[in-house]
Every structure is written in C-alpha cells, then in structure tokens.
C-alpha positions in Angstrom: -194.3 17.5 102.1 -193.4 19.9 99.4 -196.9 19.8 98.0 -198.7 20.4 101.3 -196.1 23.1 102.2 -196.7 24.8 98.9 -200.5 24.9 99.6 -199.7 26.3 103.1 -197.4 29.0 101.8 -199.9 30.1 99.1 -202.6 30.4 101.8 -200.0 32.2 103.9 -199.7 34.8 101.2 -203.5 35.2 101.2 -203.3 35.6 105.0 -200.6 38.2 104.7 -202.6 40.0 102.0 -205.5 40.2 104.4 -203.3 41.4 107.2 -201.7 44.0 105.0 -205.1 45.2 103.8 -206.5 45.6 107.4 -203.4 46.5 109.3 -201.0 48.0 106.8 -197.6 48.7 108.3 -198.5 51.0 111.2 -198.8 50.7 115.0 -201.3 47.9 115.1 -199.3 45.8 112.6 -196.0 46.3 114.5 -197.7 45.3 117.7 -199.3 42.2 116.3 -196.1 41.0 114.5 -194.0 41.4 117.7 -196.7 39.8 119.8 -196.9 36.9 117.4 -193.1 36.7 116.9 -192.6 35.5 120.4 -194.7 32.3 120.4 -193.8 31.8 116.8 -190.1 31.7 117.7 -190.9 29.1 120.3 -192.8 27.1 117.6 -189.8 27.1 115.4 -187.5 26.1 118.3 -189.8 23.2 119.1 -191.4 22.3 115.8 -188.5 22.7 113.3 -185.6 22.6 115.7 -185.0 21.2 119.1 -187.9 18.9 119.8 -187.7 17.1 116.4 -183.9 17.0 116.5 -183.9 15.4 120.0 -186.9 13.2 119.7 -186.7 11.6 116.2 -183.2 10.1 116.4 -184.0 8.7 119.8 -187.4 7.4 118.8 -186.0 5.8 115.6 -183.3 4.1 117.6 -185.9 2.8 120.2 -188.1 1.4 117.4 -185.1 -0.3 115.7 -183.6 -1.8 118.9 -186.6 -2.5 121.1 -189.6 -2.8 118.8 -192.9 -1.1 118.2 -194.4 -1.5 121.7 -191.4 0.2 123.4 -191.5 3.0 120.8 -195.2 3.7 121.5 -194.5 3.7 125.2 -191.7 6.3 124.7 -194.1 8.4 122.7 -196.7 8.5 125.5 -194.1 9.3 128.1 -192.6 12.1 125.9 -196.1 13.6 125.3 -197.0 13.6 129.0 -193.7 15.2 130.1 -193.7 17.7 127.3 -197.3 18.7 128.1 -196.5 19.4 131.7 -193.4 21.5 130.8 -195.3 23.4 128.2 -198.1 24.3 130.6 -195.6 25.8 132.9 -193.9 27.7 130.0 -197.2 29.0 128.8 -198.3 30.2 132.3 -194.9 32.0 132.8 -195.1 33.6 129.3 -198.6 35.1 130.1 -197.5 36.3 133.5 -194.2 37.8 132.4 -195.4 39.1 129.1 -194.5 42.8 129.8 -190.9 41.9 130.6 -190.7 39.7 127.5 -191.9 42.5 125.3 -189.4 44.9 126.8 -186.6 42.5 125.9 -187.9 41.6 122.4 -189.0 45.1 121.4 -187.2 47.6 123.6 -188.1 50.5 121.3 -191.8 50.0 122.0 -191.3 51.2 125.6 -191.2 54.8 124.3 -194.8 54.4 123.0 -197.1 53.3 125.8 -200.1 52.5 123.5 -198.0 50.3 121.2 -196.3 48.6 124.2 -199.6 47.8 126.0 -201.2 46.5 122.8 -198.2 44.2 122.1 -198.4 42.8 125.7 -202.2 42.2 125.4 -201.8 40.4 122.0 -198.8 38.4 123.3 -200.8 37.1 126.3 -203.7 36.0 124.0 -201.4 34.1 121.7 -199.0 32.6 124.1 -201.1 29.4 124.6 -200.4 28.7 121.0 -197.0 27.4 121.9 -198.6 24.7 124.1 -200.6 23.2 121.3 -198.2 23.6 118.5 -195.3 22.0 120.4 -197.4 18.9 121.0 -198.2 19.0 117.2 -194.4 19.0 116.6 -194.0 15.9 118.8 -196.9 14.1 117.0 -195.2 15.1 113.7 -192.0 13.5 114.9 -193.8 10.2 115.6 -195.6 10.2 112.3 -192.5 11.2 110.3 -190.5 8.4 112.0 -193.1 5.9 110.8 -193.0 7.2 107.3 -196.1 9.4 107.3 -195.5 13.0 106.3 -198.8 14.3 104.9 -200.7 15.2 108.1 -197.8 17.1 109.7 -197.0 19.0 106.5 -200.7 19.9 106.1 -201.0 21.2 109.7 -199.8 24.8 108.9 -202.7 25.2 106.5 -205.0 25.2 109.5 -203.1 28.3 110.9 -203.6 30.2 107.7 -207.2 29.3 107.3 -208.0 30.3 111.0 -206.3 33.6 110.7 -208.0 34.5 107.4 -211.4 33.4 108.7 -211.0 35.3 112.0 -210.4 38.6 110.2 -213.1 38.0 107.6 -215.7 37.0 110.2 -215.0 39.1 113.3 -213.8 42.3 111.6 -216.6 42.5 109.0 -219.5 41.1 111.0 -218.8 42.0 114.6 -216.5 45.1 114.2 -213.7 43.5 116.2 -210.2 45.2 115.9 -208.3 43.1 113.3 -205.3 42.5 115.6 -207.4 41.0 118.3 -209.3 38.8 115.7 -206.0 37.6 114.4 -204.7 36.8 117.8 -207.7 34.6 118.7 -207.4 33.0 115.3 -203.8 31.9 116.2 -205.0 30.2 119.4 -207.8 28.4 117.6 -205.4 27.2 115.0 -203.1 25.6 117.6 -206.0 23.6 119.0 -207.2 22.4 115.5 -203.7 21.5 114.3 -203.3 19.1 117.3 -206.7 17.6 116.7 -205.7 16.9 113.1 -202.7 14.7 114.1 -204.6 12.5 116.6 -206.5 10.2 114.1 -203.4 9.6 112.1 -201.4 8.7 115.2 -204.2 6.3 116.2 -204.0 4.7 112.7 -200.3 4.1 113.4 -201.2 2.5 116.8 -200.0 5.3 119.1 -202.6 6.2 121.7 -202.1 9.5 123.5 -202.9 8.5 127.0 -200.8 9.8 130.0 -197.7 7.9 131.1 -195.6 9.2 134.0 -192.6 7.0 133.8 -190.2 9.9 133.6 -187.2 7.7 134.6 -187.2 6.1 131.2 -183.6 6.2 129.9 -184.7 7.3 126.4 -186.5 10.3 127.9 -183.2 11.3 129.6 -181.4 11.1 126.2 -184.0 13.3 124.6 -183.6 15.9 127.3 -179.8 15.8 126.9 -180.1 16.4 123.2 -182.9 19.0 123.5 -181.2 21.7 125.5 -178.4 22.5 123.1 -180.5 21.9 120.0 -183.0 24.5 121.2 -180.4 27.1 120.3 -178.4 25.5 117.6 -181.3 24.2 115.5 -183.0 27.6 115.2 -180.3 30.1 114.6 -182.1 31.6 111.6 -185.1 32.4 113.8 -182.9 33.8 116.6 -181.2 36.0 114.0 -184.6 37.2 112.8 -185.5 37.9 116.4 -182.4 40.1 116.8 -183.6 41.9 113.7 -187.0 42.4 115.4 -185.3 43.8 118.5 -183.3 46.3 116.5 -186.1 47.1 114.2 -188.2 48.2 117.1 -185.8 51.1 117.3 -186.4 52.1 113.7 -189.2 54.5 112.6 -192.7 53.1 112.5 -193.2 50.4 110.0 -189.7 48.9 110.3 -190.9 45.7 112.1 -193.7 45.3 109.5 -191.3 45.7 106.5 -189.1 42.9 107.8 -192.1 40.7 108.6 -193.5 40.9 105.1 -190.1 40.4 103.5 -189.4 37.4 105.7 -192.7 35.9 104.8 -191.8 36.0 101.1 -188.4 34.4 101.7 -190.0 31.7 103.7 -191.9 30.4 100.6 -188.9 28.7 99.0 -187.3 28.1 102.4 -190.4 26.3 103.7 -191.4 24.4 100.5 -187.9 23.2 99.7 -185.4 23.4 102.6 -187.6 22.8 105.6 -189.6 20.1 103.9 -186.6 18.3 102.6 -184.7 18.7 105.9 -187.6 17.3 107.8 -188.0 14.4 105.4 -184.4 13.3 105.4 -183.8 13.4 109.2 -185.3 9.9 109.9 -183.2 8.5 107.0 -180.1 10.2 108.2 -180.8 9.0 111.8 -181.1 5.4 110.5 -177.8 5.6 108.6 -176.0 7.1 111.6 -177.5 4.4 113.9 -176.4 1.7 111.5 -172.9 3.2 111.2 -173.3 3.9 107.5 -171.3 7.1 107.5 -170.6 6.8 103.8 -174.3 6.6 103.1 -174.9 9.6 105.3 -172.4 11.6 103.3 -174.2 10.7 100.1 -177.5 11.7 101.6 -176.1 15.1 102.7 -174.6 15.7 99.2 -177.8 14.8 97.4 -179.9 16.9 99.7 -177.7 19.9 99.2 -177.7 19.5 95.4 -181.5 19.1 95.4 -182.0 22.2 97.6 -179.6 24.2 95.4 -181.7 23.3 92.3 -184.7 25.0 93.9 -183.0 27.7 95.9 -180.6 29.4 93.4 -183.3 30.1 90.8 -185.6 31.2 93.6 -183.0 33.7 94.7 -182.6 35.1 91.2 -186.3 35.4 90.8 -187.0 37.0 94.1 -184.2 39.6 93.7 -185.3 40.6 90.2 -189.1 40.5 90.9 -189.0 41.8 94.5 -190.9 45.0 93.8 -193.5 43.5 91.4 -194.2 40.6 93.9 -194.6 43.0 96.9 -196.7 45.4 94.9 -199.2 42.8 93.6 -199.5 40.9 96.9 -199.7 43.7 99.5 -200.2 47.1 97.9 -203.8 47.9 98.7 -205.9 49.2 101.6 -203.5 50.7 104.2 -200.4 49.3 102.5 -199.0 52.1 100.3 -196.6 52.3 97.4 -194.0 53.6 99.9 -194.5 50.5 102.0 -193.9 48.4 98.9 -190.6 50.1 98.3 -189.4 49.7 101.9 -190.5 46.0 102.0 -188.6 45.4 98.7 -185.4 46.7 100.2 -185.6 44.2 103.1 -186.6 41.4 100.7 -183.5 42.1 98.6 -181.1 41.5 101.5 -183.0 38.6 103.0 -182.9 36.9 99.6 -179.2 37.3 99.4 -178.9 34.8 102.3 -181.5 32.3 101.1 -178.8 29.8 100.0 -177.4 29.8 103.6 -180.8 29.6 105.3 -181.6 26.6 103.1 -178.3 24.8 103.4 -178.3 25.2 107.2 -181.4 23.0 107.5 -179.7 20.0 105.9 -176.3 20.5 107.5 -177.7 21.0 110.9 -179.9 17.8 110.5 -176.8 15.8 109.7 -175.3 16.8 113.1 -178.5 15.9 114.8 -178.6 12.5 113.1 -175.2 11.9 114.6 -176.6 13.0 118.0 -174.3 16.0 118.1 -176.4 18.9 119.1 -173.5 20.8 120.8 -171.4 21.7 117.7 -174.3 23.7 116.1 -174.7 25.5 119.4 -171.1 26.7 119.6 -171.2 27.9 116.0 -174.6 29.5 116.5 -173.3 31.6 119.3 -170.7 33.1 116.9 -173.4 33.6 114.2 -175.7 35.4 116.6 -172.9 37.6 117.8 -172.0 38.5 114.2 -175.7 39.3 113.5 -176.0 41.6 116.4 -172.8 43.5 115.7 -173.5 43.7 111.9 -177.1 44.8 112.6 -176.0 47.6 114.9 -173.5 48.8 112.3 -175.7 48.5 109.2 -179.1 49.6 110.6 -178.0 53.2 110.7 -177.2 53.7 107.0 -179.4 51.0 105.6 -182.3 50.8 108.1 -184.4 47.6 107.7 -182.2 46.6 104.7 -179.1 46.6 107.0 -180.9 44.3 109.5 -181.9 41.9 106.8 -178.3 41.9 105.4 -176.9 41.2 108.9 -179.1 38.2 109.2 -177.9 36.9 105.8 -174.3 37.4 106.7 -174.6 35.6 110.0 -176.4 32.6 108.5 -173.8 32.4 105.7 -170.9 32.3 108.3 -172.9 29.7 110.3 -173.4 27.4 107.3 -169.8 27.6 106.1 -168.2 26.8 109.4 -170.7 23.9 110.1 -170.2 22.4 106.7 -166.4 22.5 107.1 -166.7 20.7 110.4 -169.1 18.1 109.0 -166.7 17.3 106.2 -164.3 16.1 108.8 -166.9 13.8 110.3 -167.9 12.1 107.1 -165.8 9.3 105.6 -166.5 10.5 102.1 -168.4 13.3 100.5 -169.3 13.8 96.9 -167.7 17.3 96.7 -167.0 17.2 93.0 -170.7 16.4 92.2 -171.8 19.3 94.4 -169.4 21.8 92.7 -170.5 20.7 89.2 -174.2 20.9 90.1 -173.8 24.4 91.6 -172.0 25.6 88.4 -174.7 24.2 86.1 -177.6 25.4 88.3 -176.1 28.9 88.5 -175.7 29.0 84.7 -179.3 28.0 84.1 -180.5 30.5 86.7 -178.5 33.3 85.0 -180.2 32.6 81.7 -183.5 32.7 83.5 -182.6 36.1 85.0 -182.0 37.6 81.6 -185.5 36.6 80.6 -186.9 38.1 83.8 -185.1 41.4 83.3 -186.8 41.8 79.9 -190.3 40.7 81.0 -190.5 42.8 84.2 -189.8 46.0 82.2 -193.1 45.6 80.4 -195.2 46.9 83.3 -195.4 49.9 85.7 -195.4 48.3 89.1 -196.2 51.5 91.1 -199.9 50.9 90.4 -199.9 47.7 92.4 -202.4 45.0 91.4 -203.9 45.6 87.9 -205.0 43.0 85.4 -202.1 44.0 83.1 -199.5 43.8 85.9 -200.9 40.4 87.1 -200.6 39.0 83.5 -197.0 40.2 83.2 -196.0 38.8 86.6 -197.5 35.4 85.7 -195.7 35.6 82.4 -192.5 36.3 84.3 -193.1 33.3 86.5 -194.1 31.0 83.7 -191.5 32.2 81.2 -188.7 32.2 83.8 -189.6 28.7 84.9 -189.6 27.5 81.3 -186.2 29.1 80.6 -184.7 27.6 83.7 -186.0 24.1 83.2 -185.0 24.2 79.5 -181.5 25.4 80.4 -181.2 22.8 83.1 -182.1 20.1 80.6 -179.6 21.3 78.1 -176.9 21.7 80.7 -177.6 18.2 81.9 -178.4 19.1 85.5 -178.7 15.7 87.3 -181.1 17.1 89.8 -183.8 17.6 87.1 -183.5 13.9 86.2 -183.6 12.9 89.9 -186.8 15.0 90.4 -188.5 13.4 87.4 -187.6 9.9 88.8 -189.0 10.8 92.2 -192.2 12.1 90.8 -192.6 9.0 88.6 -191.9 6.7 91.6 -194.5 8.5 93.7 -197.2 7.8 91.1 -196.5 4.0 91.2 
C-alpha cells in the first residue's frame, strides 16, 4: 500500500504542478479547489472514514462466523443499498449546489463570477462521489480478503485523468483548464470503479444487485456508519472549516491552503493512511476474538512505525518548505510571492503532521472495537476548537493562522482519544513508545542540522533551476542518509522491523 500510495502521491505532485502552471492561485484556481473540495470531502468520509470503518469490522465478523458465501451475500446487499443512497445524494448535490457553495465558501458570494464558476464546477464533479464511494466499498471487501494493491493503486487513476484532461483539452481544444480538470475528475471516478471489478471477481465476489435490505448485518453497518461519518474524518472537516474561513481572505487564500495541504498529504497518505487502512482488518479480528492484549500491541507498534516516518518528514518539510514549493509550483501563473504564501501555510500544517498521522491509527482502534461514538464526541470538541482558533488567528496570520488552527484541533483530538483508548486496553507498551519517540526525535534532529547546511547552498527565489534541483535532491538524499545512519546507531527498533518486513515481502 505504501508503494502504490507513493506512486500516486508523486503523480499527485505532477498533477498539482500542472494545475499551478495553468491556474496559478487566482479566481479560477480558488473556484476549482472549492468545487472539488466538496465531493472530495465526501470521498474522504466514505473512502477513508465512515464506510470502511462501518463495513470492514462487520464484514470480517460475517466471514469468520458465517463463512465465505454469507460474506459475499452481504457485500452484494451493501453495494446495492449504497448505490441507491449515493444516487440520491448525487442528485441532491447537483440540485442544491448553489446553497452548498454558499455554506462552504461564503466569501465567494461577494464575487458573482467566482461564485457562479464554483457552482458550475461543483455540479460537474459531484457524480464523482457516487463512483468513488463504491470504490471504497470494493476496497473494503478486497482489504478484508488480504488484497491491498488494487485499492491502493486506484488514486493513480485520478491523477492520470486530471493530468491528461488538462494536457489534451487545454492544449488541443482550447478548453478552460478548470472545466477540463472537472471532467477529468468524473472520468477518474468511473475508471477507478472499473479497476476494482476484476479483482473482486477473482476473489469470488460478483457485483449483481441484491435487495435484501433486512439483513441484520446491513443494519449493524448503518448503526456504525452514521457516527463514523463524522468521527472518522475530523481532519478533513477541519480542513473544510479552513476553506470556509479562507474564502473570506484576499484572493489566493484558498489556493495557498490547498497547495500546502497537498504537500502534507504525501507523508500522511503514504504512511499514516496506508498503515491505518492495512491494520484495520487485523485490529478487527483481534477485537472480534477478544484479544485485547494483542490489539494493544498492534496499536503500539503502528504508532511507533508511523512516528519513524512522520517525525523526520515533519523536520524535512519545515526546513525545506520554501525550496519544495518553489521547485514544484513556481512557474507559469504561480509567482515567487505565491511560493512565500504557500510556504507559510505549509509550516503550520506540518506542525500538526504527527497528530494527523496518529489519529488514523487511534481512530481505527476504536472502529475495530465497534465504537464509533467516542470519536464523534471528541471530534465535536476538536471542530469547535478549530473554528474558534481559526477565527482568532486568521486576522494576524491569514492562511498560516487557519493552518495552525487545524493542527491545534487535531492535536487535541488525538491526545484525548489516546487517553480514552488506554483505559480500554488491557495493556499498552507505553515504555516502548516513549523510548522510540526519543530515539527517532534525536535522529531527526541530526538530520535537520544537515538540511540547514545544505539548503543554504542555493537561492530558492529563482524557482526550478538545474542547480536548485541538484541541491534539493542532495538535501533529500543526504538527509535520508543521515537519518537512517543515526537511527541505526541509536538502535531504533522500527528500522529493524522495516528491514524484516521488506525481507518477508520478498519471500
């Protein structure tokens, strides 16, 4: 999953590079990002939150207690019911798009041209939620059966479609880039669903309609789904609050937050989301078998493994924020000023990367215990904190204040949930976690010293030049070497565990 997610994120950077080149950070970019944010939020709620959290534990339990045939029957029922509900949601989203945009981006109402363009783009892209949510359900089935590659590779299709849509329709047919991107999103949703079908057939699951909506397992899925729809996606809801408040900032505020968020999502997606998705079936089996001790060990190991990736990623993003933004985006309509403003948002988003990552594991632990209510209650507090902090900080810090508010809210959310989870687990390897955090932080600090020296060898205001590219690659390679060497000397157990996992995967 990490491998395919890495490929997807790299292509995502290419996609964002193309978007920055054609749209920059002006009216069209703000309109597209808000129009895309709405169905993309629903994708996160379904794909990485509620649908997986509600379906996978129930599906795993059904497979274990009633066998393969009953599991396949439940999958067909769930697909049929979900498709009907999604069709209604999609239709409502298209019809009520003006009202949705007014809620999500109230500041756009003062600019009729921006508002109308956002509504038009949102209507084009809203069907994406229909297809991508069915992809999420298919991914839950495949993950529960031990197949992770096809679901992890699906986002690659989105990036390829968006890149191709701009490259083809803007250059050959003179279509406005934001419309080309919008239609590319819809095409990607269809193709992502098509990608999952042959792999499900290989696992013996045929997607034919089944209308037995009185199945008791479907009722359990519904009971888990409603609270998980909020609790499992608090990060995205906090980002959405940032979007609402950013719509009130000067032009470009939404775009700066979008580009910064995309950079933070590289380590978040490759490590936290991939690992969190991969461990949910295992956690669900441990919880179903009553192995609470094993569940605590899995949570502890997952947190240590995520920290091994996340802490050095935080140090690198903070120290290299301006070079990375300049080399990736500073060209075409994306200016040096836009680089500076995006780097400000990136700094404060990165400050919360540890919380964004840890939330994925801790929340999955609650879901495996079939407790989707507790994350909801804590998420309500976190969202309120984000809103209040955003209103206070956006004045003096603009987009940086909104990013910081999101980080603070996520940190509070994680700490409270983790404290509650400790009370639910029989044992937890807390000493191992503390020792690992200390060693990883020390190794990351040594890496940071190397990055401070290397980044000073270039003038990043010129954006992408051959010399700057070489120095950034030297920063990445040199920093990675220093971190891994330091981790080895400090005897970080996570490094040995990763080597063992890689060796096992080759056998």
